[in-house]
Each structure stands twice: as structure tokens, then as C-alpha cells.
Phi, psi and omega in degrees: 000319182247127182290152176265130180241022184298333183292342180250014177292141180290168181252024184295325180079352182281138182247139178254153177217124181237123181108090188248046180280206182304325180264312185296324180302305178297325178297314179296323179299323179291328177294325179287312188276308182279320182273346182049044184267152173281098192251132176248123189238155174214142172202154178288342178267110185295328179298321179294321178295316181299323180297318179288324180296323179291341179268354177124354178281166176251138181273140175252153182278337182198161180304322182301326178295322179298312181294328181292331186254348188240145177262352173223129185228127176257134176239138179223092191239160188295319187201181184302313179300323177297318180296314180298320180293313182294319182290334175295331176278315182302319186285353176284340185233354185293138177277152176305139179094351179300135180257119177257126179245103183266113182264004178293162172256112186222176176297131178306325180293326178290321176300317179294322177297316179297322179297320179294318179296320178294319180298325178298332179263010180061036174241171185241134177242132174230135176270127187225054180299159188240161173223146178136340177079183184298322180301314180288327177297320179291318182281347183076032183241026180297160169252130179253134176250110194247129174243129180160183183300132182297329181281359174253001186297319180293323177295320178295316181298329182296341175258313186295330185297339179274352180247346185216165179264337183223138175235118183252108172293126185253339183135216182291167177306134181104334182287335173297318178294323177300314179299318183294313184290330175292316179298317182287332173296317177298320180296315179298318179295315183291325178294319176295321180296314181288328177294315176300316183297312182290327176293318178298313179300319180298317181289339177267007172098010181257127179304126180303328178292321179291316180296321178298319179299320179292312180301320183288349175251008184229191189285349180272000185300140175204171181301324181290342178263319188261345183238331188224045187304134186276357182265126180306133175092345180288315174234118189288340188262009182250164185305327182300334179268007178230041181066023182060030178271151178075199178071216184256113189294150177303318181293328177289320176297319178300317179300313182295321177292329175293321176298319178296320179296316179297317180294323179294321178295315181296326182260005181053046180256126179287127176225068183301317179290322177298322179293320178294318178298317179300316180298318181295314180289333174294320176299317179295319182293334179277354180257116183305335181291332185246341189303320183258014179262167178298150184296342177288353175294000172306326178296315179295322179296315183283325183283339181061021175271156180276076182263348177246117182294147176293137182243018181281000000 
């Protein structure tokens, strides 16, 4: 469907990175430190740009400057409208053969639209959403789900391998997003499930740390229980033990569950649990106490305990 233009890619070797938030910042840092790449970065937050510049990256004044100077560009943006806006700028200056690797989580249809627009400019677009959270972004152990031309996969891996431990080719453009929204729907459901379970056990007199230990040695074990436990103090290194600060935000989980809901509607696929999870996270997002907290604050929301201090 999409032509390959790798044969006319420039030999500048310079890599661009746009979007230096909680995930993009650590990812870009790994390209500088582990990949030792000549990196040109842009973000609307100057503090984030300055942090990368102090590590050896070069700051760009706008996205168009990144595309003008780089033959490979990574984007890590909040949602579909941000991606459409940034790419409208990137494509005004991109040279033929430029490889765009979009690591944002967006609607699969938008990814396909971006690929068509890029092809019109004789450039290549691949959707490369990630899984693993901020911890994996920092450690460089993310998993990438990649949709795009198979003959560009090695070129994509030459950049992605410094930010992640696994790269999964999924098929045509958009299938990376399909994999991501399906995975995140499962994650949202499982986080609510373990939060309900631990809250029930707690109210029945069982220490959540003890119950978590049992679950993690039994059939109920999941990533939300053994790696990202939502109860404060069970795992000291996750957001629940830090006032639910950082990590993967409630509003982002709500967005991803909304993408899953839209995709399910379009494909007439029943997702009753996904719909309930979406509704729950929408309630949390409308509450200022939870909206900017990590999605594991679902435990605090369901338990109705004062686990998040007032910040007023």
C-alpha cells in the first residue's frame, strides 16, 4: 500500500525527536546516551528541551526544523490531534526518504491517514506505540509494536533498539496501534480487577500485601499485581507508593480506553469489560483528585480511602 523510499534517504545520520514528556524524555535520553546519536529535539516545554541539551542533544526551534535536518524522526505525542498538527509542520520541510517513527498512541485510522500524507511527500511513516511505562522508558526496555512496510523494519529497529528490548512487527501501518489499544484495554481492565480484589480483601480483614503475595503465587497473578501494585507500600518503587505521582496518567488511560471503544464500535466488537473500564476511568478523570494521578489510583478511587493527600 505504501511505497518504500529508503533508497533516496539522505546520509546525514542525524535523528530527530519530538515530544519530551514523561515517556519521550527518557526515550530520547537513551538515544543520546546508549545510541550515541546526533539528536535534534523539540518540545513545547523548554525545561524538557534543556534537560536533553545538557546531555548532548541539540535544541530545535520548531518541528519543521527537525524534519529539515534529520533523515529519521521519532515522535512521542499525547493524542491524535497533536500528531496531525505536528506532522502538518514536519511535512513542509521533510526530504524524500525521511523515516518517521510515531510512538504515540493514536487512532489506527489516523496512523493510516498520516502514512498516506507522508507517502505523498515521498517519506515513510510507521506507527510504533510502546508498552512498559516510564520505568521501562528510562531503562531502555520498552516493547514496540510496529506497523509499516516490512522493508523498512530494519531501519526502524536501528533507532528503536536503543530505547527498547523488544520490537514486534505487527503488519501494515495502523496495526501497531491496534496492538497497543488492545493491550491497554487489557491493562485497564486488569488494574480495576486487582484494585477491586485488594480492596475487598482489605475490607474483609486481609492485609493487601499478604493478599498480593498470595495472588502473585496463584492463578490471579498479573502485571498489575506483581509489578505495578496499586496499594501503597506493597511495592515501594511504583507510583502507588509515591502518592500516585508520575507513571501513566489516568487521563491517558481514559484516552486509550476511548480509542478501544471507538475501534470496537467501528468493528462491531463487543467489549463489555472494556466499556465498564472506560466508564470508570472517565469518572476518575472528571475528578480533580484523580485526573492527574497515575492510573493505578483506581485503588484509591474504589476504596474511598484518603490515600491521596489534598493539594489545595
